N, C-alpha and C positions, 0 to 999 in steps of 0.2 A: 504494500500500500504506500510505500514511500520510495523516494527516488534512489536512496542509497542504502538498500537493505539486502539481506540474504547473501552477502558476499562469500561467507564461508561455505554455504551450501552450494552456491553457484560454482565455486572452484571444484568442489567434490563432484558436482554433476558433470562438469566439463570432462572429467576423466572417463566418463561413460559414453562419450560420443560414439555414435554408430552411423557409419556412412550408408546411405541408401541410394543406389544408382537405379534409374537415370534421372530422378527428380532433382530439382534445383535446391531443395531444402534437406538438411541432414539433421533429423531430430535426435535429441539426446534425452536421457532420463532427466526428469524435472527435479528441481531442488527439494520438493516435498510432494506428498501425495494427499488426495482428499481424505478427510477423517478428522479425528479429535484434535490432532496437532495443528491442523490448518483452519478449521472452523471452530473457533473458541466457544461458540454458543452451545455446542454439543458437550464439551467438557464442563461448561458452566451448569449444565442440567444434571450432572452426576455428582452425588455426594462424595466427598473425600473419604476413602475407606480408612478403617483402623483408628478412628478418633474416639476418645473417651469424653464423657459429659458429667458435669457436676457443678459444685460451687467453687468460687475462687475468692480467697481471702483478700479483702481490701479492694475488690472490684465492684464499684457501685453500679447497679443496673438501672437502665432508663425506665421511664414509665411507658407502658404499652397502650397505644391508642387504638380504639375501635372505629373503623370507618364503616358505617356511620349510624347515628340514631336521629329520629325525628323528635320534635318536642314532646309528643305523646309517649314515644318509646323511652325517652330519657327519664321522664317522670315515673313511668311504670316499671322499667326494667333495670335502671342503673345499678341498683344494689345487687341484683342477680349477676350482672356482668362483672361487677367488681369482685364478687365471690369467685368468678371464673378466671380472674387474673388480670383484668383490665383496670388501668388506673387513670385513663383519660378517654375522651370521646370527641369525635368530630360531630358537630350538630348540623344537620342539614334539614331543609324544609322551612326554616324561618326566613332565610334569605336564599332563595333557590338560585339566583344568579345576579350579576352585577346591575342589571337594569331595573330591578324591582324596587318598589317602595316597601321597605321592611315593615313599616307601620300599617301597611294595607294587607299584609299576609292574612290577617284574621277576617278580611272582608269588610273592615270598618276603618278606612284610611284616616278618618277624623279623630280616632283615638290614638294618642301618642304618649309614650312613657308608661307609667304604672297602670293606667287605665286600659292599655292595649292587652287583648286576650292572649296573643302569642307571647308577649313579654311576660305575662303572669305565668303561663305554662312553663316557659324556659326558666324563669327564676325559681320556680318550684323544683324543677329537675336539677338545676345547678346547686341548689341548697342541699339536696340529698347527696350529691357528689361531694360537696364541700365537707359535709360531716364525716364522710368516709375517706377523705384525703385525695379525692379524685378531681380531675380538671376537665373543663369543657371548652371547646374552641368553636366559635361561630364560623361556619364554613360558607364561603361565597365562591361560586364557580363563574368562570369566564365562558358563558354559553352563547353569547351573541357577539357578532363581529363589532369592532370599534371603528368609528370614523376618526382616524387619528388627527386629521387636519380641521375638524369642525370645532371651533372654539365654543360655540353655543352649547353643543352637546357635552363638551367636557366640563362646563360649569355645572350641569346637572349630574354628570357622572361622579365628580369629586364630592358633590353634596351627598349622593347616595352612599359613598364609602364613609363619609363623615357620620351618617346615620347608622351605618353598620357598627362603627366603632362605639358610638354612644350606646346603642342597644347592647353590645357585648359587655361594655364596661358596667352599665347599670344593672344588668342581670347577674353580674358576678362571674362572667366567663373569664377564663385565664387569658384569652386573646382571640386573634382571628386566624383562620386557615384559608388561604386564597389559592384556589385551584385554577391555574391558567391554561389548562390543557385543551379545552374544547374549541378554541378558535385557532388551533394549530396551523391551519392553512395560512393564516395571516403572519405566521412567524417565518415565512419563506419569501424571499424577494420575488419569486416567480408566481406568487398568488395571482389569480386572474383578476382580482379586484384592484390590483395596483396598476394604474395606467401610466405613471411617471409623466403625466401631463402637468407641467409647472413645478415639478419637484423631482429630486434625484434620489437615488438609493441612499445616499448619505443623509439627505433631508429626512427620509423616512426613519432611518435608525435614530437620528437625533431627536425626532419628534416623539418616538416611542419612549425614549429615555425621559424626555421632558414630561410627557403625560403621566408616566408611572412615578416620577418624582412627586408630581402633584398629588397622586393617590396616597403615597406614603406620608406626605405632609398632612393631608386631611385626617388620616387615621391616627397618626402619632400626636397631632394637636389635641385630639379628644381623649386618647387612651395612651399616654406616654409610657406607661410601664407594662404594656401588653407584651405577650409572647406572640411573635408572628411566625406561623408555619406556612410554607408554600410548596407547591409541587405542580408538575413533575420536573425533573432535571432537563436542561435545554442545550447542552453542548455548545456549538457555535451558531445556533439559530438566532433569529431576531427575538425569540422568547427570552433569551438570556439577558437581553437589555431590561426586561421587566424585573427579573430577580436582582440584577446588579444595581438598578436604580433604587430599589427598596433597601438593599444593604448599604449603599452609599448614604442614603438619608438617615438610616438608623445609626450609622457610624458618626455622622455629623452631630447627632444628638446624644451619642453614646447611650442609646436606648437600652435599658437594663435587661429587657427580656430576650434580646437576641433575635436573629432570623434563622430558622431551621429548615433545611432543604429536605423535603420528604421524597424519597426516591421511588420510582416505579419499575425501573429496569431490574431491580432486585426481586420483583414479584415471584418469579418462578425460575430463578437461576441460583440454586441453593448451594453450589459448591463454595466452601468457605473462602477459598483463595480468590474466587471471582467476586464474591460479596465484598471482601476487604479491598480488592483491587478497584471496585467501583467507587468506594469512598476515596481512595487515593486519587483516582482520576478526577473526581469532582473537586477535590481540594486543589489539585493542580490547575484545573480550569479557573477556579476562583482566584488563585494567585495571579494568573495571567490577565484577568479582566478587571480586577479591583484596583483602586488607588491604594497607595501605601497605608493611608489612614484606615480605609475600609478593610484591607487585608488584615491589619492588626486587630480591628474590631471583630472580623470573622474568626480569627484564631482565639480571641479572648471570650467571646460571648455566644458564638453560633455553633451549629453542629450539623452533621448529616444524620437524617432519620430514615432508617431503612424500612421499606414497606414490603409486605408479603401477601400472597394471594393463595390461601390453602385450599379453598373449596370452589367448585363451580367450573364451568367450561368457558373458554375464551372464544367468543364468536368470531373474532378477527384472526384467531390463531397466531397472534403476535407473541404472546408470552408462553404459549405451549400448554401442555397438559398439566393438570393439577399434580403437585408433588406427592410422592408416596411418603409413608411415615418416616423412613430414614432421611429422606430429602428434607422434609419439613423440620425434623428435629435439628438438622444441621443449619438450615436456613434461619430458624428462629434463634438458635444459639449465636450464630454469626451476627444477626441483627442486634441482639442484646449487647454484643461485644463492641461493634463498630459505632453504635449510636450512643452518644454521651448523655443526651437528655430524653429522647423519645425514640421508640420504634413503633410500627403500626401494622394493623391487620386490615386488609380489604375484605369485607364480608360478602360482596357481590349479591346482596339481597337474600342471603341465606341465613340470616340471623335466627329465624325460628328453628331451623335445623341445628344451628350451633348451640341453641339452648335446649335441644331435645324435644321440641314441640312439633316438628314436622319431619319425622324420620322417614316416613313413606315417600315424602316428596323428594328426597335426595339420596339418603344412604342409611346404613344401619347404626344402631346404638354403639356397638363396639368401635366402629370406625370413628364416630364422632367423639367418643370418650377418650380414645387414644390421642387424637389430635389436640383436643381441648386440654388434656392432661399435660401436654408439652408446654402449652401456654401458662398453665398454673405453676408448673415445676420451675420454669425459668432457669434451666441449666445452661451453662456455657461450655465451650470446648476447653478442656483443662490443660492442653499442651502448652508448655511455657513459651514456645515460639509464637503461637498465635495470640496468647495473652499479651506478649510484648508488642506485637504488631498492632493489636487493637488499642493498646494504650497510646502508641505513637499516633495512630489515626485520630484518636479522640483529641489529641493535642494539635491536630491539623498539621502535622509534620509533612513536608513535601520533600521526599527523597526517593532514591532508587530502592524499591521494595522487591526487586526481581529475585534476589537470592532467597528470600523467605517465601514469596508467593509464586515464583516461577512465571511471572507475568510482567509485561512491559506496557506502560501507557504510551500510546503513539497516536499522532495525528494522521488523518487521511483525508481524502477528497472524494466526495460522493455526487453522483448524478441521480436522476436528471435535474435536480434542483441546483446543482453546481455550487455546493457549499462544503466548507470544511467540517470535519467530524473528528471525534476522539474515541478511541476504542482500546480494549485490552487484548493483547496478543501473547501467545506462548513465548517464553524467553528462548526456548531452543530453536524456534523458527525465526523470531525477530530479535536478533542479538542487540542489546543496548549499545554496545561499543561500536557496532557497525552502522547503526542508523541515527546516531546522535545528531549529526549535522543536518541530515535530511529531515528528521523529525522536527527539529527546530525551525527549518525552513517552511515546512508544510504548516506547522503550528502558527507561525507568523502570518502566513498566507490566509489561514482560516480566520484569524483575528481581523485582518485587513478586509476580507470579504464581509465579515459580520458588521464592520463599521460602515459598510456601504461603498467601499472603494470600487471603482470600475477597473477591472483587470481583463487583459486578453488571455484567457485561460488556455485556449488552444495553443497559443504561442508559449505560454508559461510551461506547459507540460510536453509540447511537441506531439499532440495527438492527431490522428487521422480522422477527419470529420467529413470527407467527401467519399461517398460510396454509391455503387449501383445497388438498388434494393428491389426485391421481388417478394410478393406476399399479399395478404396473409394466407397461410395454410392452416388447416385445422389442428388444434391442440386440445381437443375435448378429453377431459379426465387425464390430462398431462401425457397423452399417448403420442402426440406429434413429435416429441423429442426422439422417440424410438423408431419412428417411421421414416424411411428414406424417400423423401419427395424428389422429384426429377432433378432439381438443381444440384443435388449432392451425388458424388463428391466432386465432379468436374463440371463446373457451371459454364454455360455459354451465354453471354449477355445478348446474343442475337435471337435466342429462342423465346417462345411463349409457351405457357403451360396451361393446359385445360383443367379446369376444376368445376365442381358442381355450381359454383357461384359465378362462373365465367372465366375467360382467359386472363391469365396474369402475365405481365411482361415486366422487364427490368426498367427501372426509372432512376434518374439521378436524384440523390438526396445530398444536400449540403447543410450542415448545421449553421445556425445564425452566427454572425461574426463574433469572434471572441469566445464562443462556447467550446468546451473541451469534450463534451459527450454527444453521442448520437441518441436522440430521444425518438424512439420508433413510434410512440403515440402521436407524434406530429406528422408521420409519414403515411399512416394508414387510417381508414375509417373504423375498421374493427380492430380492437386492441386487447381484448381479453380472450383467453383460451385459444391463442393463435401462435403461429411461428412465422418467421420471415428469414430471408437470406440476405447477407450483405457481401458484396464482391468488390475487390480492387486488385491492382497489380503493383507489386513492389519491384522497382528497378534498382539494382545495386551495381555500382561501378566496379566492384571487386568481389572476390570471395571473402566473406567475413563472418565472424561469429557475433551474433546479436542476441538480444532478448526480446521476445514478443510478450508484451504485458497487457493483460485483458482483465476487465471486470464487467460482468453482465447481469442483467435481470430478465428472466429468471435462470433457466437452464440453457446450456449452449454447447455447441461443438465447433471446432476450428480445424479447417483443412488448409494446409500450406503445400503448394505444388501438387495438389490433388490427393495428398496423403493426410489421413486423420492424425493431427498432432495432439489434440487433447479434447476430452469431452467431460462436462461437468453436469451430471443429472440433478444435483442438488439445487434447490431454489436459492438464488443468491441476490446480491445487490450490485449496483453499478459503482464499484469502488476502484479507485486508481490502483493499478498494480496488484489487484487481488490474486491473479495468477501470473507468475513469471516463468516463461518457457524459453530456455536457451535453445537456439537453433543455429545452423550454419547455412548462410545464404551464398549461393553461387552468383558469380557475375551474370548479369542479364535480368530478365523479367520473370517474376514468379507470381502466380495467382494466389490470393488469400481469400478464402471463403469462410464466413462466419454464419452459423445458424443460431438464432436466438429465439427461444420459446417463452411465452408468457402465460401465466395463469390469471392473476388479477392485478389490477392497478399498474404500477410503474413497469415500463418495458423499454429496454435500450442497452447501450454498452459504451465502454470507453476503451480505446485501443491505441497503442503506440509501440514503436520499435526503438529500442535503446541499446546503448552499450552496457557493459556490466555494472556501471555506476549509475545507471538511470538517466544518462544524458542521451539526447537524440542521436541515433547512429548516423555516422557520416556517410556521404556518398549515396544516399537513398532518395528516390523519387516515388511518389504515389501517383499512379495513373489509373485511368478507367477504360483503356483500350487493351485488348489482348495483345 
């Protein structure tokens, strides 16, 4: 994923060069193969074996928050939940999202303060929690898009947040929990709603920071000692401007409650090393984005709050299947260890089941009791190594944890939204000593993009963005990947292909100026459960060893010189240098054919040919004629 990575493995791979006559490309064994070492999300799903669990002397545990209870549920069930091991609650339903009038939730907008029925119900529930030492956070979701440049709208929006803070303060809530997730398309510069008519990308980023600073001022003016929880994590997206604006304002006031980042990537990735690595990654992100004053404040008063999702199915299949008992035990232990103030459980509307009231609706009593027992027991992993790492993470130390965790925090570049990202990668594949300079370069590029700088990314990375395309072919139930459609393996751009939907012919596609990726959703009308082929010809002045670097969404196959070089049946993402394939090019012209199959949503690829250090290979031309 980076320009200067995998050098050790590439050298080893070069020793395995196999000449294949008479084609113009000479494949060699690749630096690594698909599987747990290459796709870290699979390792992240597996509990680390051989660990022991128990209590740790002197290791203070965080409060576990339940997401979420309505005002009625809080008053009726808070004590029962506290008996099950929860010490705090996200309160939803009082302020369902940012545009509501919280005083009108009871249907009587003219009642404000102690005469408001919702206020009375919440205050009753909060008082029950207070007596048991539990805390409540008024939760507000970003469920409607914002008009960032509408000054009139923002006068009302800031007043709404002011009222949320007053309501939370006067009902006795510990603070606010602001969920910024649901307007996520607005956190990408490529959102369809952004016209850039009269404003630039930088203007947009600056305005988001300005607006969210205004929100922070409104809530802190009314509730200065509140605890602010926010989620989910945002990497290099525009959404991170929301979080950093709040932290900067809290730091300016030295707000005593701190700002606590509630993570969702940790929902169903229970491996303790990846849980800890995710905290390390977010601390590194904060260090790179915050002012020195805010970074000091982050370290002194703030924390990472790991979230878990034990029950229920993920309809989007983003987080994967529910954890088994061993996985949940490790995930919960890791969340207790890495979270200094709070960890939290997402109930996914299965609260009756969790309390044993709806066993037929989901699962059996033994299963429920085992999982809930883990929450009550609050055991941690007792290995000294992991206790030491957890203590360092709680202190917000930013250092190389790869020796303890076997993981590296590294920046990458992702399409089709053309943004920087940060991820965790196995140390044995991505050696820190080999990628340090490249990681720093990509990290800085990600920050520049986030700030709204206009960059020529095609030139920056040296990617090929002019191709002949043909498609779409059917990929129903993901079977198109396995079916050999007529263009493979030796495509002829002069041919047309008959399909049930009509004849398909090759057409020129060229990405917009400055873009690094090929977004296939822009080239075809049908974009889901489909496949397409991309063809170009690489002319080399000399025989030379190069690296073909590919990242595609979803599955793909690559032929060079008519020979299959690599196939990736796993659904993946458009990440720069996701696959690095050493090959030997002969002088002359060589056809390159890429088949990319899509299931749902994003569809495309990023492609470049480099030397062993990730620089564009010399003496190459990309052409579209045989």
